[in-house]
C-alpha positions as CSV (number, residue, x, y, z in Angstrom):
1,M,212.3,0.3,185.6
2,V,212.4,2.6,188.6
3,T,213.5,6.1,187.8
4,M,215.0,9.0,189.9
5,R,211.6,10.7,189.5
6,D,209.9,7.7,191.1
7,V,212.2,7.9,194.1
8,A,211.7,11.7,194.4
9,H,207.9,11.2,194.4
10,V,208.0,8.6,197.2
11,A,210.4,10.7,199.2
12,G,208.6,13.9,198.7
13,V,211.6,15.7,197.3
14,S,212.8,16.9,193.8
15,P,214.8,14.6,191.4
16,K,217.7,17.0,191.9
17,T,217.7,16.3,195.6
18,V,217.7,12.6,194.9
19,S,220.8,13.1,192.7
20,R,222.5,15.1,195.4
21,V,221.9,12.3,198.0
22,F,223.3,9.7,195.6
23,R,226.4,11.9,195.1
24,D,226.7,12.2,198.9
25,D,226.4,16.0,198.8
26,P,227.2,17.2,202.3
27,H,224.7,20.0,202.1
28,V,221.7,17.7,202.1
29,L,219.9,17.6,205.5
30,P,220.2,14.3,207.4
31,E,216.5,13.8,207.6
32,T,216.1,14.4,203.9
33,R,219.0,12.0,203.2
34,E,217.3,9.3,205.3
35,R,214.0,9.8,203.6
36,V,215.5,9.5,200.1
37,A,217.6,6.5,201.2
38,R,214.5,4.8,202.5
39,A,212.7,5.4,199.2
40,M,215.6,4.1,197.2
41,S,215.6,0.9,199.3
42,E,211.8,0.4,199.1
43,L,211.8,0.9,195.3
44,H,215.0,-1.1,194.7
45,Y,216.4,1.9,192.8
46,T,219.8,1.7,191.1
47,P,221.2,4.6,189.1
48,N,222.0,4.6,185.4
49,M,225.8,4.7,185.9
50,L,226.6,4.4,182.2
51,A,224.5,7.5,181.3
52,R,226.2,9.5,184.0
53,T,229.7,8.4,182.9
54,F,229.1,9.4,179.3
55,R,227.5,12.7,180.4
56,D,230.4,13.5,182.7
57,G,232.9,12.9,179.8
58,R,234.9,10.2,181.7
59,L,236.2,6.9,180.4
60,A,233.5,4.2,180.8
61,M,234.6,1.5,183.2
62,A,233.5,-2.1,183.5
63,A,234.3,-4.3,186.5
64,V,235.7,-7.8,186.9
65,A,235.3,-9.6,190.3
66,V,237.1,-13.0,190.7
67,P,238.0,-15.1,193.7
68,D,241.8,-14.6,193.5
69,L,243.8,-12.6,191.0
70,A,246.9,-14.5,192.1
71,D,245.4,-17.6,190.6
72,P,246.7,-17.9,187.0
73,F,243.3,-19.0,185.8
74,F,241.5,-15.9,187.0
75,A,244.4,-13.6,186.0
76,S,244.2,-14.9,182.4
77,L,240.5,-14.5,182.4
78,A,240.7,-10.9,183.6
79,R,243.4,-10.0,181.0
80,A,241.1,-11.4,178.3
81,V,238.3,-9.2,179.5
82,E,240.6,-6.2,179.4
83,R,241.6,-6.8,175.8
84,V,238.0,-6.9,174.7
85,A,237.1,-3.8,176.8
86,H,239.9,-1.8,175.3
87,T,238.4,-2.4,171.8
88,E,235.2,-0.9,173.2
89,D,236.9,2.2,174.6
90,H,236.3,0.9,178.1
91,G,238.6,0.7,181.1
92,V,238.4,-2.2,183.5
93,V,238.4,-2.3,187.3
94,V,239.5,-5.7,188.7
95,A,239.1,-6.9,192.2
96,S,239.6,-10.1,194.2
97,L,236.7,-11.4,196.3
98,G,238.8,-13.5,198.6
99,D,238.1,-16.8,200.3
100,D,235.1,-15.9,202.6
101,P,231.7,-16.2,200.9
102,A,230.3,-13.9,203.5
103,D,232.4,-11.0,202.0
104,E,231.1,-11.2,198.5
105,E,228.0,-9.0,198.8
106,A,229.7,-6.1,200.5
107,L,232.7,-6.2,198.2
108,V,230.5,-6.3,195.1
109,A,228.2,-3.6,196.4
110,A,231.2,-1.3,197.0
111,M,232.2,-1.8,193.4
112,L,228.8,-1.1,192.1
113,Q,228.7,2.3,193.9
114,R,231.2,3.4,191.3
115,Q,230.2,4.6,187.8
116,L,230.3,1.2,186.1
117,S,228.9,0.2,182.8
118,G,228.8,-3.5,183.5
119,L,230.1,-6.3,185.8
120,I,231.7,-9.7,185.1
121,I,231.9,-11.9,188.2
122,A,233.0,-15.3,189.2
123,P,231.1,-15.6,192.5
124,I,232.2,-17.2,195.7
125,S,229.0,-17.3,197.7
126,R,226.0,-19.6,197.4
127,D,223.4,-16.9,196.5
128,Q,223.7,-13.8,194.3
129,G,220.1,-12.6,194.9
130,Y,221.5,-9.3,196.3
131,L,222.2,-8.3,192.7
132,T,218.6,-8.3,191.7
133,P,218.0,-4.5,192.0
134,W,221.0,-3.8,189.8
135,L,220.0,-6.1,186.9
136,T,217.4,-3.6,185.7
137,S,220.0,-1.1,184.8
138,L,223.4,-2.8,184.7
139,P,224.5,-5.8,182.5
140,V,226.0,-8.5,184.6
141,V,227.7,-11.6,183.2
142,F,228.8,-14.6,185.4
143,V,231.8,-16.6,184.5
144,D,233.1,-20.0,185.6
145,R,230.2,-20.4,188.1
146,E,226.5,-20.0,187.3
147,P,224.5,-17.5,189.4
148,V,222.1,-18.6,192.2
149,G,219.1,-16.5,193.1
150,V,219.1,-14.3,190.0
151,R,218.7,-14.8,186.2
152,A,221.6,-13.4,184.3
153,D,224.0,-14.4,181.5
154,Y,226.6,-16.9,182.4
155,F,229.5,-18.7,180.7
156,I,230.8,-21.9,182.4
157,E,232.8,-24.9,181.5
158,D,231.3,-28.4,181.4
159,D,232.6,-29.2,184.9
160,E,230.9,-32.5,185.5
161,R,231.9,-33.9,182.1
162,G,235.4,-32.7,182.5
163,A,235.7,-34.4,185.8
164,R,234.4,-37.7,184.4
165,T,236.9,-37.5,181.6
166,A,239.8,-37.0,184.1
167,V,238.7,-39.9,186.3
168,D,238.1,-42.1,183.3
169,H,241.7,-41.5,182.3
170,L,242.9,-42.7,185.6
171,F,240.8,-45.9,185.2
172,S,242.3,-46.4,181.8
173,Q,245.7,-46.4,183.4
174,G,244.6,-49.3,185.7
175,H,243.7,-47.3,188.9
176,R,240.7,-48.3,191.0
177,R,241.2,-46.6,194.3
178,I,241.2,-42.9,193.4
179,A,241.0,-39.9,195.8
180,V,239.6,-36.5,195.0
181,L,241.0,-33.2,196.2
182,G,239.1,-30.0,196.0
183,D,237.9,-26.7,197.4
184,S,234.8,-26.3,199.7
185,T,231.4,-27.4,198.3
186,D,230.4,-23.7,198.9
187,V,232.0,-23.3,195.4
188,V,229.6,-24.5,192.8
189,T,232.4,-25.8,190.5
190,T,233.5,-28.1,193.3
191,R,230.0,-29.5,193.6
192,H,229.8,-30.2,189.8
193,R,233.3,-31.7,189.6
194,L,232.6,-33.9,192.6
195,A,229.4,-35.1,190.9
196,G,231.5,-36.0,187.8
197,Y,234.0,-37.9,190.0
198,R,231.1,-39.9,191.6
199,S,229.6,-40.5,188.2
200,A,232.8,-41.9,186.8
201,L,233.3,-44.2,189.7
202,A,229.7,-45.5,189.2
203,D,230.4,-46.0,185.5
204,H,233.3,-48.3,186.4
205,G,231.4,-50.2,189.1
206,V,233.3,-48.6,192.0
207,E,231.4,-47.4,195.1
208,V,232.2,-44.0,196.4
209,D,234.3,-44.0,199.6
210,D,233.8,-40.8,201.5
211,D,237.2,-41.2,203.1
212,L,238.7,-40.5,199.7
213,V,236.9,-37.2,199.3
214,L,239.3,-34.6,200.6
215,L,237.7,-31.1,200.4
216,G,238.6,-27.8,202.0
217,D,241.1,-25.0,202.0
218,P,243.6,-25.7,199.1
219,R,246.4,-24.5,201.3
220,Q,245.8,-27.6,203.5
221,A,245.5,-30.0,200.6
222,R,249.0,-31.4,200.9
223,A,248.5,-32.2,204.6
224,R,245.1,-33.9,203.9
225,L,246.7,-36.0,201.2
226,H,249.6,-37.0,203.4
227,A,247.2,-38.1,206.1
228,L,245.2,-40.2,203.6
229,A,248.4,-41.9,202.2
230,E,249.4,-42.9,205.7
231,R,246.1,-44.5,206.6
232,D,245.2,-45.9,203.2
233,P,248.2,-47.2,201.2
234,D,245.9,-48.8,198.6
235,V,245.1,-45.4,197.1
236,T,247.1,-45.2,193.8
237,A,245.7,-42.0,192.1
238,V,244.4,-38.5,192.8
239,F,242.0,-36.3,190.9
240,S,242.6,-32.7,191.8
241,S,239.5,-30.6,191.0
242,N,241.2,-27.2,190.6
243,S,244.6,-25.9,189.6
244,R,245.2,-24.0,192.8
245,T,245.0,-27.3,194.7
246,T,247.1,-29.0,192.2
247,Q,249.9,-26.5,192.6
248,E,249.8,-26.9,196.4
249,V,250.2,-30.7,196.3
250,F,252.4,-31.3,193.2
251,P,255.7,-31.0,195.1
252,A,254.6,-34.1,197.1
253,F,254.2,-36.1,193.9
254,Q,257.9,-35.4,193.0
255,S,259.1,-36.6,196.4
256,E,257.4,-38.5,199.2
257,L,254.2,-39.4,197.2
258,A,256.0,-40.1,194.0
259,G,254.2,-43.4,193.5
260,L,250.8,-41.7,193.1
261,A,249.3,-40.7,189.8
262,L,247.7,-37.3,189.5
263,V,245.2,-35.6,187.1
264,S,244.2,-32.0,187.4
265,F,241.1,-30.1,186.4
266,G,242.6,-26.8,185.2
267,D,245.9,-26.2,183.6
268,F,248.6,-24.3,185.4
269,P,252.0,-22.7,184.6
270,M,254.7,-25.2,183.6
271,A,252.4,-28.2,183.9
272,A,253.6,-29.7,180.6
273,A,257.3,-29.2,181.6
274,L,257.0,-31.0,185.0
275,Q,258.1,-34.5,185.7
276,P,256.1,-36.5,186.0
277,V,253.8,-34.8,183.4
278,V,250.4,-33.9,184.9
279,P,247.4,-34.6,182.6
280,V,245.1,-31.6,182.8
281,V,241.5,-30.8,181.9
282,D,242.0,-27.6,179.9
283,Q,239.6,-24.8,180.8
284,D,241.0,-22.1,178.5
285,P,240.4,-19.0,180.7
286,E,241.2,-16.6,177.9
287,R,238.3,-18.0,175.8
288,L,236.1,-17.8,178.9
289,G,237.0,-14.2,179.6
290,T,236.7,-13.2,175.9
291,V,233.2,-14.6,175.4
292,A,232.0,-13.1,178.7
293,A,233.3,-9.7,177.8
294,Q,231.8,-9.9,174.3
295,R,228.4,-10.7,175.8
296,L,228.7,-7.8,178.3
297,F,229.3,-5.3,175.5
298,A,226.7,-6.9,173.3
299,R,224.2,-6.3,176.1
300,L,225.4,-2.7,176.4
301,N,225.2,-2.0,172.6
302,S,222.0,-3.9,172.0
303,P,220.0,-4.1,175.2
304,R,216.8,-5.4,173.6
305,S,218.5,-8.2,171.6
306,R,217.9,-11.8,172.5
307,F,220.8,-13.8,173.7
308,K,221.3,-17.3,175.1
309,V,221.6,-16.9,178.9
310,R,223.1,-20.2,179.7
311,N,226.4,-21.0,177.9
312,V,228.4,-24.1,178.6
313,L,231.9,-24.4,177.0
314,D,233.5,-27.8,176.3
315,V,236.7,-28.9,178.0
316,H,239.1,-31.6,177.0
317,L,241.9,-33.6,178.6
318,I,245.5,-32.8,177.7
319,R,247.6,-35.9,178.4
320,A,251.1,-34.5,177.8
């Protein structure tokens, strides 16, 4: 593990100067600051934030980064993390990453410049290799979506199996021409659930029709579904691969598209009270947030202990 002394040696300064640069001390000469910054970059140095927090006497803080805190799934997940953190005398900083995968690295980097003891993240980009330098000194746990480009703990749901279960349910109700709605395939959960959809069709001897695969911004899902219904009246059912998309399109199933059946991957508020009732694949975000937080603090409390890195949680279909 790279230390402050290693950076100081490469930069030709004292460890105290390195510390002053990291704290953005205005009294450090620009040329010295540049030399130290270059050494930090070359050595992939990251500071021991937890030790600094304890030494300064401030409340230790963990961070949670999710795509959208307005999404009930991620809001529940974050609340579960907070409950566990409070039992560990930790505060929690929570942030939304947004919709643009290109923003993830900068947003996470900005969070990591704070005095954090750990990070729980549901990523939105296709590659998290930018976190590699931090993993030597900061426990990071991925939730809902496995990491790409780094090896780290992750807790995910069985997305492919859950999608197969949802589509199998529609087949059991007599449907054969089934559309799928979802987010962009930049999101790994969408890719897994699409694979489950395709697998279920194959199991029932139905070829995949790409015209029935409607992916993209959830806010445009209702328009995409309307266009499909107009050009293909033989479609009788829809598998929605995430709860945000489901909430966007459900009003149409109560009015102009009332004849279509709907199954959702992911529960959402009032789903059981709606008419018609929407069967959902239950992800249990509270359980996901709880186990992720427990792993984070287990890493902090026992850094040399062995843990299972890949953890896949079962999901099940709620029919009513």
